[in-house]
C-alpha positions in Angstrom: 75.9 8.4 -27.1 72.1 9.0 -27.0 70.0 7.5 -29.7 66.4 7.4 -30.8 65.0 4.6 -32.9 62.3 4.9 -35.6 60.8 1.5 -36.5 59.5 2.0 -40.0 60.3 -1.1 -42.1 58.4 -4.4 -42.1 59.1 -6.5 -39.1 61.4 -4.0 -37.5 59.7 -4.3 -34.1 59.3 -8.1 -34.2 62.9 -8.8 -35.4 65.3 -5.9 -34.7 63.6 -4.7 -31.5 62.4 -8.0 -30.1 65.5 -10.1 -30.8 68.4 -7.6 -30.6 67.7 -4.2 -29.1 65.3 -5.2 -26.3 67.4 -8.1 -24.9 70.4 -5.8 -24.9 68.5 -3.1 -23.0 67.3 -5.7 -20.5 70.8 -7.0 -19.9 72.4 -3.5 -19.8 74.6 -4.1 -22.8 73.2 -2.1 -25.6 76.1 0.3 -25.8 74.1 3.5 -26.3 71.6 5.3 -24.2 68.2 5.0 -25.8 66.0 8.0 -25.3 63.1 7.3 -27.6 61.4 4.9 -29.9 58.8 5.8 -32.6 56.7 3.2 -34.3 55.1 3.2 -37.8 52.7 0.9 -39.6 52.3 -2.6 -38.3 55.3 -2.1 -36.0 52.8 -0.5 -33.6 51.2 -3.8 -32.9 54.0 -4.7 -30.5 52.7 -1.9 -28.3 49.3 -3.5 -27.6 48.5 -4.2 -24.0 49.4 -7.8 -23.3 51.9 -8.2 -26.1 54.9 -9.9 -24.6 57.4 -7.7 -26.4 55.4 -4.6 -25.6 55.1 -5.4 -21.9 58.9 -6.0 -21.7 59.5 -2.8 -23.6 57.2 -0.8 -21.4 59.1 -2.0 -18.3 62.5 -1.1 -19.7 61.1 2.3 -21.0 59.8 3.1 -17.5 63.0 2.1 -15.8 65.2 4.1 -18.2 62.9 7.0 -19.2 62.6 6.0 -22.8 59.9 7.7 -24.9 57.5 5.3 -26.6 55.5 6.9 -29.3 53.4 5.5 -32.2 52.4 7.3 -35.3 48.9 8.7 -34.6 47.6 8.1 -38.1 48.9 4.5 -38.1 47.2 4.0 -34.7 43.8 5.4 -35.8 43.9 3.2 -38.9 44.5 0.1 -36.7 42.0 0.9 -34.0 44.7 1.6 -31.4 43.8 5.2 -30.8 40.9 7.5 -30.3 40.7 10.3 -32.8 40.0 11.3 -36.3 42.4 11.7 -39.2 42.1 15.5 -39.2 43.5 15.4 -35.6 46.7 13.6 -36.6 49.8 15.7 -36.3 48.2 18.0 -33.8 48.8 16.0 -30.6 45.0 15.3 -30.2 45.0 11.5 -30.8 44.8 9.4 -27.7 46.3 5.9 -27.6 44.0 3.0 -26.4 44.7 -0.6 -25.6 48.5 -0.1 -25.4 51.1 -0.9 -22.9 51.8 1.7 -20.2 53.4 4.9 -21.3 52.8 4.9 -25.0 52.0 8.3 -26.7 50.5 8.9 -30.1 51.7 11.6 -32.4 53.4 12.7 -35.5 56.8 14.3 -36.2 55.9 17.7 -34.4 55.0 15.8 -31.2 58.1 13.5 -31.6 60.5 16.4 -32.0 59.0 18.2 -28.9 59.1 15.0 -26.8 62.7 14.2 -27.8 64.1 17.7 -27.5 64.8 17.5 -23.7 66.8 14.3 -24.2 68.9 15.8 -27.0 69.6 12.6 -29.0 72.9 12.5 -30.9 71.5 10.1 -33.5 68.1 9.0 -34.8 68.3 5.6 -36.4 65.6 4.3 -38.7 65.1 0.6 -38.9 
């Protein structure tokens, strides 16, 4: 089964991702093929360059072809992207200061990026 995760709730990236999902992916025992991860609100902070969780995640994502995307508006608000609010949702916001491979976007960009992977389930945590 192919899944995509949306990290939307408080501490989802620091608890559920960092202590459960990521270790399982690193050890090859997650049980599903992860094709993408989308980060909202403060969950995007784990994607900062130099963040231990983000660096581990970037390595796993590169090895397994996992999409890493953060909400463009969340990133602009937190200084982790270049762009203006009127560019959000249009694919024009550029991530900055993130681990390798992170994209910024909104649902239209997420849908387009996930379409080739054809996930069976999208799980919001």
